[in-house]
Backbone as numpy.savetxt, mean C-alpha at the origin, in Angstrom:
# Nx Ny Nz CAx CAy CAz Cx Cy Cz
14.63 2.34 7.44 13.77 3.53 7.44 14.67 4.76 7.44
14.66 5.50 6.31 15.59 6.61 6.14 14.81 7.88 5.85
15.10 8.94 6.57 14.45 10.22 6.31 15.03 10.84 5.06
14.16 11.32 4.19 14.60 11.93 2.94 13.87 13.24 2.73
14.51 14.23 2.13 13.79 15.45 1.80 12.77 15.18 0.71
11.59 15.77 0.81 10.58 15.59 -0.22 10.72 16.69 -1.26
10.17 16.44 -2.45 10.30 17.40 -3.53 9.27 18.52 -3.34
9.52 19.66 -4.00 8.60 20.78 -4.05 8.03 21.16 -2.67
8.90 21.67 -1.78 8.47 21.97 -0.42 7.36 23.01 -0.34
7.10 23.75 -1.44 6.02 24.73 -1.40 4.66 24.06 -1.25
4.57 22.76 -1.44 3.30 22.05 -1.27 3.21 21.37 0.08
4.07 21.76 1.00 3.96 21.19 2.35 2.66 21.61 3.02
2.17 22.79 2.69 0.91 23.27 3.27 -0.25 22.34 2.95
-0.50 22.03 1.67 -1.57 21.08 1.34 -1.36 19.71 1.99
-0.10 19.26 2.08 0.15 17.97 2.73 -0.21 18.04 4.21
0.11 19.15 4.85 -0.21 19.29 6.27 -1.73 19.33 6.47
-2.45 19.97 5.54 -3.91 19.99 5.66 -4.48 18.58 5.51
-3.87 17.79 4.62 -4.31 16.40 4.48 -4.06 15.64 5.78
-2.92 15.85 6.40 -2.62 15.20 7.68 -3.67 15.57 8.73
-4.09 16.83 8.74 -5.13 17.26 9.68 -6.43 16.51 9.43
-6.77 16.29 8.15 -7.97 15.52 7.81 -7.84 14.09 8.31
-6.66 13.50 8.14 -6.45 12.12 8.60 -6.62 12.02 10.11
-6.13 13.01 10.83 -6.31 13.03 12.29 -7.81 13.06 12.63
-8.55 13.90 11.91 -9.99 14.01 12.15 -10.69 12.69 11.87
-10.12 11.88 11.00 -10.75 10.60 10.62 -10.19 9.42 11.41
-9.54 9.72 12.51 -9.19 8.67 13.46 -7.79 8.11 13.36
-6.92 8.73 12.57 -5.54 8.24 12.48 -4.73 8.89 13.60
-4.20 8.04 14.49 -3.48 8.54 15.65 -2.01 8.12 15.67
-1.62 7.19 14.82 -0.23 6.72 14.78 0.66 7.84 14.25
1.54 8.35 15.10 2.35 9.52 14.73 3.31 9.21 13.59
3.82 7.98 13.53 4.73 7.61 12.44 3.98 7.60 11.11
2.75 7.13 11.10 1.94 7.12 9.88 1.66 8.56 9.44
1.29 9.42 10.36 1.02 10.81 10.01 2.28 11.49 9.47
3.41 11.18 10.06 4.67 11.76 9.57 4.98 11.29 8.15
4.68 10.02 7.85 4.91 9.51 6.50 4.10 10.31 5.48
2.88 10.67 5.84 2.05 11.48 4.93 2.61 12.90 4.79
3.17 13.43 5.85 3.80 14.75 5.77 4.99 14.73 4.81
5.72 13.63 4.78 6.94 13.53 4.00 6.72 13.12 2.54
5.55 12.59 2.21 5.35 11.99 0.89 4.45 12.87 0.02
4.99 13.41 -1.07 4.22 14.31 -1.95 3.30 13.54 -2.88
2.02 13.48 -2.55 1.07 12.68 -3.33 0.94 13.18 -4.77
1.16 14.48 -5.00 0.99 15.01 -6.35 1.95 14.39 -7.35
3.06 13.85 -6.87 4.03 13.19 -7.76 3.44 11.92 -8.37
2.42 11.35 -7.73 1.90 10.05 -8.13 0.58 10.11 -8.89
0.07 11.30 -9.16 -1.19 11.41 -9.89 -0.95 12.09 -11.24
-1.79 11.79 -12.24 -1.62 12.40 -13.56 -1.69 13.92 -13.51
-0.97 14.55 -14.40 -0.87 16.01 -14.41 -2.22 16.70 -14.45
-3.16 16.15 -15.22 -4.47 16.80 -15.39 -5.31 16.87 -14.13
-5.02 16.03 -13.14 -5.79 16.06 -11.89 -4.88 16.34 -10.69
-3.72 16.89 -10.96 -2.76 17.13 -9.89 -3.29 18.13 -8.87
-4.18 19.01 -9.29 -4.74 19.99 -8.36 -5.62 19.33 -7.30
-5.99 18.05 -7.52 -6.81 17.32 -6.56 -5.99 16.36 -5.69
-4.68 16.44 -5.80 -3.81 15.44 -5.17 -3.99 15.33 -3.67
-4.34 16.42 -2.99 -4.40 16.38 -1.53 -5.83 16.33 -1.00
-6.77 15.99 -1.89 -8.12 15.66 -1.44 -8.09 14.25 -0.84
-8.99 13.98 0.09 -9.10 12.62 0.61 -10.06 11.84 -0.28
-9.60 11.57 -1.50 -10.43 10.87 -2.46 -9.56 10.01 -3.37
-10.17 8.94 -3.90 -9.48 8.10 -4.88 -9.43 8.85 -6.21
-8.35 8.64 -6.97 -8.17 9.32 -8.24 -7.71 8.32 -9.30
-8.14 8.48 -10.55 -7.71 7.56 -11.61 -6.24 7.76 -11.96
-5.53 6.65 -12.22 -4.11 6.73 -12.60 -3.85 6.01 -13.93
-4.93 5.64 -14.63 -4.78 4.97 -15.92 -4.84 3.45 -15.81
-5.03 2.81 -16.95 -5.09 1.35 -17.02 -6.20 0.76 -16.13
-7.29 1.53 -15.96 -8.41 1.06 -15.17 -8.15 1.00 -13.68
-7.08 1.65 -13.21 -6.69 1.59 -11.80 -6.82 2.97 -11.15
-6.81 2.96 -9.82 -6.91 4.22 -9.07 -5.85 4.27 -7.99
-5.55 5.47 -7.55 -4.79 5.67 -6.32 -5.84 5.83 -5.22
-5.77 4.98 -4.19 -6.79 4.98 -3.14 -6.81 6.30 -2.39
-7.94 6.57 -1.73 -8.00 7.79 -0.94 -7.02 7.69 0.22
-6.38 8.78 0.58 -5.36 8.76 1.63 -5.82 8.14 2.94
-7.08 8.36 3.32 -7.54 7.80 4.59 -7.57 6.28 4.56
-7.76 5.67 3.38 -7.69 4.21 3.26 -6.25 3.75 3.45
-5.31 4.42 2.78 -3.90 4.10 2.98 -3.53 4.21 4.47
-3.96 5.29 5.08 -3.61 5.53 6.48 -4.21 4.46 7.39
-5.43 4.06 7.11 -6.08 3.01 7.88 -5.30 1.70 7.76
-4.91 1.35 6.52 -4.09 0.15 6.28 -2.83 0.19 7.15
-2.12 1.29 7.06 -0.82 1.38 7.72 -0.97 1.38 9.23
-2.00 2.01 9.75 -2.20 2.04 11.19 -2.58 0.65 11.71
-3.40 -0.09 10.96 -3.81 -1.43 11.39 -2.62 -2.38 11.53
-1.59 -2.18 10.73 -0.45 -3.09 10.76 0.48 -2.85 11.94
0.34 -1.71 12.62 1.12 -1.41 13.83 2.62 -1.64 13.58
3.13 -0.98 12.56 4.52 -1.15 12.16 5.46 -0.48 13.17
6.58 -1.16 13.44 7.52 -0.66 14.44 8.76 -0.03 13.83
8.98 -0.21 12.52 10.12 0.42 11.87 11.21 -0.52 11.41
11.16 -1.77 11.85 12.22 -2.72 11.51 11.76 -3.81 10.55
10.54 -3.70 10.06 9.95 -4.80 9.31 10.43 -4.89 7.86
10.29 -6.12 7.34 10.40 -6.40 5.90 8.96 -6.61 5.42
8.51 -5.78 4.47 7.10 -5.75 4.08 6.95 -6.06 2.60
5.91 -6.84 2.28 5.55 -7.12 0.89 4.25 -6.39 0.57
4.28 -5.61 -0.51 3.09 -4.90 -0.98 2.65 -5.53 -2.29
1.39 -5.95 -2.35 0.84 -6.52 -3.58 -0.04 -5.46 -4.24
0.41 -4.98 -5.39 -0.28 -3.90 -6.08 0.42 -2.57 -5.86
1.52 -2.37 -6.56 2.28 -1.13 -6.43 1.44 0.07 -6.85
0.65 -0.12 -7.92 -0.18 0.97 -8.42 0.65 2.19 -8.77
0.29 3.32 -8.20 1.00 4.57 -8.47 2.37 4.63 -7.79
2.56 3.80 -6.74 3.78 3.87 -5.95 3.65 4.74 -4.70
2.50 5.37 -4.52 2.32 6.27 -3.37 2.39 5.52 -2.04
1.61 4.44 -1.92 1.66 3.67 -0.68 3.04 3.06 -0.47
3.70 2.70 -1.57 5.05 2.14 -1.48 5.99 3.10 -0.77
5.91 4.37 -1.14 6.79 5.38 -0.54 6.35 5.68 0.90
5.05 5.70 1.16 4.60 5.83 2.55 5.23 4.73 3.40
5.18 3.50 2.90 5.78 2.37 3.63 7.28 2.55 3.83
7.93 3.13 2.84 9.40 3.28 2.92 9.82 4.13 4.12
8.92 5.01 4.58 9.21 5.83 5.76 8.92 5.09 7.06
8.26 3.94 6.96 7.76 3.26 8.15 8.46 1.96 8.48
9.18 1.38 7.50 9.77 0.05 7.71 11.20 0.03 7.18
11.86 -1.09 7.41 13.25 -1.24 6.98 13.35 -1.52 5.48
12.53 -2.46 4.97 12.58 -2.82 3.55 11.18 -3.03 3.01
10.95 -2.56 1.78 9.67 -2.73 1.09 9.93 -3.50 -0.20
9.13 -4.54 -0.41 9.15 -5.30 -1.66 7.75 -5.17 -2.27
7.66 -4.70 -3.51 6.36 -4.38 -4.08 6.22 -5.01 -5.46
5.03 -5.61 -5.71 4.77 -6.33 -6.96 3.57 -5.70 -7.66
3.69 -5.47 -8.97 2.62 -4.90 -9.79 2.54 -5.67 -11.11
1.34 -6.07 -11.49 1.18 -6.86 -12.72 1.09 -6.01 -13.98
0.71 -4.73 -13.86 0.51 -3.86 -15.03 1.81 -3.10 -15.30
2.49 -3.47 -16.38 3.82 -2.93 -16.64 3.85 -1.40 -16.76
2.90 -0.76 -17.49 2.96 0.71 -17.57 2.82 1.38 -16.21
1.99 0.83 -15.33 1.88 1.40 -13.99 3.19 1.25 -13.23
3.82 0.08 -13.36 5.09 -0.12 -12.68 6.16 0.84 -13.19
6.17 1.07 -14.50 7.16 1.99 -15.07 6.99 3.39 -14.49
5.72 3.86 -14.40 5.46 5.19 -13.85 5.81 5.24 -12.37
5.45 4.19 -11.64 5.76 4.15 -10.21 7.26 4.15 -9.98
7.97 3.39 -10.77 9.43 3.33 -10.62 10.05 4.71 -10.83
9.57 5.44 -11.83 10.11 6.78 -12.09 9.84 7.71 -10.91
8.61 7.64 -10.36 8.27 8.51 -9.23 9.11 8.17 -8.00
9.29 6.89 -7.75 10.07 6.45 -6.59 11.53 6.87 -6.74
12.06 6.75 -7.95 13.44 7.17 -8.19 13.57 8.68 -8.04
12.56 9.40 -8.49 12.59 10.86 -8.38 12.69 11.30 -6.91
12.06 10.54 -6.04 12.08 10.87 -4.61 13.29 10.29 -3.89
14.16 9.62 -4.65 15.42 9.08 -4.12 15.19 8.09 -2.98
14.16 7.26 -3.15 13.87 6.22 -2.17 14.82 5.05 -2.39
15.48 4.59 -1.33 16.52 3.57 -1.48 16.16 2.22 -0.89
15.09 2.13 -0.11 14.80 0.87 0.58 13.59 0.14 -0.02
13.38 0.32 -1.32 12.26 -0.30 -2.03 12.80 -1.14 -3.19
12.27 -2.38 -3.31 12.56 -3.24 -4.45 11.26 -3.52 -5.19
11.29 -3.48 -6.52 10.09 -3.58 -7.33 10.16 -4.78 -8.27
8.99 -5.40 -8.52 8.89 -6.56 -9.40 7.61 -6.45 -10.21
7.71 -6.62 -11.53 6.53 -6.70 -12.38 6.14 -8.16 -12.52
4.92 -8.50 -12.11 4.49 -9.89 -12.18 3.17 -10.10 -11.48
2.83 -11.37 -11.27 1.58 -11.77 -10.65 1.71 -11.68 -9.13
1.09 -10.68 -8.56 1.21 -10.47 -7.12 0.56 -11.55 -6.28
-0.39 -12.30 -6.85 -1.07 -13.33 -6.06 -0.15 -14.48 -5.69
1.01 -14.59 -6.35 1.98 -15.63 -5.97 3.06 -15.08 -5.05
2.98 -13.77 -4.75 3.94 -13.16 -3.84 5.31 -12.98 -4.46
6.33 -12.98 -3.60 7.72 -12.82 -4.03 8.56 -13.66 -3.08
8.64 -14.95 -3.42 9.22 -15.95 -2.50 10.70 -15.70 -2.21
11.40 -15.07 -3.14 12.85 -14.90 -2.99 13.22 -14.21 -1.69
12.38 -13.26 -1.24 12.73 -12.47 -0.05 11.85 -12.79 1.16
11.00 -13.81 1.05 10.16 -14.22 2.18 11.04 -14.82 3.28
10.56 -14.84 4.53 9.23 -14.42 4.97 9.15 -12.92 5.24
7.91 -12.42 5.27 7.66 -11.00 5.47 6.95 -10.78 6.81
7.31 -9.69 7.46 6.67 -9.34 8.73 5.27 -8.78 8.52
5.03 -8.23 7.34 3.70 -7.73 7.01 3.51 -7.82 5.50
2.28 -8.10 5.09 1.91 -8.14 3.68 0.64 -7.32 3.51
0.67 -6.38 2.57 -0.50 -5.55 2.26 -0.96 -5.87 0.84
-2.23 -6.15 0.67 -2.79 -6.40 -0.65 -3.70 -5.24 -0.99
-3.39 -4.57 -2.10 -4.09 -3.33 -2.45 -5.16 -3.53 -3.51
-5.69 -4.76 -3.61 -6.79 -5.06 -4.52 -7.61 -6.18 -3.89
-8.84 -6.35 -4.39 -9.79 -7.26 -3.76 -9.67 -8.67 -4.30
-9.59 -9.64 -3.38 -9.45 -11.05 -3.75 -10.70 -11.82 -3.35
-11.07 -12.85 -4.13 -12.20 -13.68 -3.72 -11.93 -14.46 -2.44
-10.67 -14.72 -2.15 -10.25 -15.35 -0.91 -8.80 -14.96 -0.66
-8.26 -15.31 0.49 -6.88 -14.96 0.80 -5.95 -15.86 -0.02
-5.08 -15.29 -0.86 -4.17 -16.12 -1.67 -3.24 -16.96 -0.79
-3.27 -18.28 -0.99 -2.50 -19.19 -0.17 -0.99 -18.89 -0.21
-0.41 -18.55 -1.38 1.03 -18.26 -1.38 1.42 -17.11 -0.46
0.52 -16.16 -0.28 0.83 -15.04 0.61 0.82 -15.50 2.06
-0.10 -16.37 2.42 -0.09 -16.93 3.77 1.22 -17.66 4.04
1.68 -18.40 3.04 2.90 -19.18 3.19 4.13 -18.30 3.35
4.08 -17.08 2.80 5.25 -16.20 2.84 5.22 -15.23 4.02
4.25 -15.41 4.91 4.13 -14.55 6.08 4.96 -15.13 7.22
5.75 -14.29 7.86 6.56 -14.72 9.01 5.68 -15.04 10.20
6.20 -15.86 11.12 5.48 -16.12 12.37 5.26 -14.80 13.10
4.06 -14.57 13.56 3.61 -13.32 14.19 3.41 -12.19 13.16
3.61 -12.49 11.89 3.41 -11.50 10.84 1.93 -11.24 10.59
1.63 -10.11 9.94 0.25 -9.70 9.69 0.02 -9.49 8.20
-1.13 -9.98 7.74 -1.52 -9.86 6.33 -2.85 -9.13 6.27
-2.92 -8.07 5.46 -4.13 -7.26 5.33 -4.60 -7.34 3.88
-5.86 -7.80 3.67 -6.35 -8.01 2.31 -7.87 -7.79 2.27
-8.38 -7.11 1.23 -9.83 -7.02 1.04 -10.32 -8.34 0.43
-11.31 -8.97 1.04 -11.82 -10.26 0.58 -13.33 -10.15 0.35
-13.77 -10.68 -0.82 -15.20 -10.66 -1.13 -15.44 -10.69 -2.61
-16.59 -10.18 -3.05 -16.93 -10.15 -4.46 -16.34 -8.94 -5.16
-16.62 -8.83 -6.44 -16.07 -7.71 -7.21 -16.70 -6.38 -6.81
-17.90 -6.40 -6.26 -18.62 -5.16 -5.98 -18.51 -4.69 -4.53
-17.90 -5.48 -3.68 -17.76 -5.08 -2.28 -17.02 -6.15 -1.49
-16.26 -5.70 -0.50 -15.44 -6.63 0.26 -15.39 -6.22 1.73
-14.78 -7.10 2.52 -14.43 -6.80 3.90 -12.91 -6.80 4.00
-12.39 -5.85 4.73 -10.96 -5.84 5.00 -10.68 -6.91 6.05
-9.76 -7.82 5.72 -9.44 -8.95 6.59 -8.00 -8.83 7.07
-7.80 -8.94 8.38 -6.47 -8.91 8.98 -6.17 -10.30 9.53
-5.10 -10.93 9.03 -4.69 -12.24 9.50 -3.34 -12.13 10.19
-3.20 -12.80 11.31 -1.94 -12.85 12.05 -1.50 -14.29 12.15
-0.27 -14.56 11.75 0.22 -15.94 11.77 0.69 -16.33 13.17
0.26 -17.49 13.62 0.68 -18.07 14.90 1.19 -19.48 14.60
2.44 -19.60 14.19 2.96 -20.90 13.79 2.29 -21.35 12.51
1.58 -22.47 12.55 0.88 -22.98 11.37 -0.59 -22.57 11.34
-1.00 -21.75 12.29 -2.39 -21.28 12.35 -2.43 -19.78 12.09
-3.64 -19.29 11.77 -3.82 -17.88 11.44 -5.04 -17.33 12.18
-4.83 -16.29 12.97 -5.96 -15.57 13.55 -6.55 -14.67 12.48
-7.88 -14.67 12.37 -8.55 -13.89 11.32 -9.52 -12.91 11.96
-9.40 -11.65 11.53 -10.28 -10.59 12.03 -10.87 -9.85 10.83
-12.19 -9.78 10.77 -12.87 -9.06 9.69 -13.18 -7.64 10.16
-12.80 -6.66 9.32 -12.88 -5.26 9.71 -13.86 -4.51 8.81
-13.45 -3.37 8.27 -14.33 -2.46 7.57 -14.85 -3.04 6.25
-16.04 -2.59 5.86 -16.52 -2.82 4.50 -15.76 -1.86 3.58
-15.23 -2.39 2.47 -14.42 -1.59 1.54 -14.80 -1.95 0.11
-14.24 -1.19 -0.82 -14.45 -1.49 -2.24 -13.16 -1.19 -2.99
-12.51 -2.24 -3.48 -11.26 -2.13 -4.21 -11.41 -2.73 -5.60
-10.49 -2.37 -6.49 -10.45 -3.00 -7.81 -10.06 -4.47 -7.62
-10.43 -5.36 -8.56 -10.15 -6.79 -8.39 -8.66 -7.12 -8.43
-8.28 -8.09 -7.62 -6.92 -8.63 -7.64 -6.87 -9.71 -8.71
-6.17 -9.44 -9.79 -6.10 -10.37 -10.92 -4.86 -11.24 -10.82
-5.01 -12.53 -11.13 -3.86 -13.41 -11.10 -4.25 -14.84 -10.81
-3.27 -15.70 -10.71 -3.48 -17.13 -10.54 -4.30 -17.46 -9.30
-4.09 -16.69 -8.22 -4.80 -16.97 -6.96 -5.79 -15.86 -6.63
-6.18 -15.10 -7.63 -7.19 -14.05 -7.45 -8.29 -14.21 -8.48
-8.72 -13.10 -9.06 -9.73 -13.14 -10.12 -9.04 -13.42 -11.47
-9.79 -14.08 -12.34 -9.28 -14.34 -13.69 -9.28 -13.05 -14.49
-8.15 -12.71 -15.13 -8.11 -11.48 -15.95 -9.15 -11.49 -17.05
């Protein structure tokens, strides 16, 4: 976890206002709030809607995908109760925004994205911000990234019909996996904690995410 200067400091004001909104919506983890202060969301959204970058709303990023609303990202990150030393797997790099938020919160981030143009754009944004503790892979996120397993936390940023078994297998003992599970039109956020060969399962908020496509998700 390395502190880095963010680009275009003149937009710190809008970022701070977003942080205030997150506080109002129940985000109390100071490390999570600091990550939002440090991460310029406007770098990750298309130029034509950049003026909306600090709204608490989902925005289109092309290829039928969206950048989730900041309060959803913040809820994800707060639920994982990250301590700063973790190795984390992110399924669905998307714009790269959550990837960079994670980079401020953990030791190492490994992120997988199946849509090559999205990965190319995310990689450019991440490089622009000089993030050094992130590794990226273009491929089927439902099979995870076994080379660097096990992971202390796994975040899935798309909706799966069930929890992908390969991700359970790549979770470290006492590790936590957060994934939206359900149909294409609505899901429940599910938090699983590994206890040896067993998994504690907790069903949380009703959510709506784009489908998780791949071998262990929805058929493309």
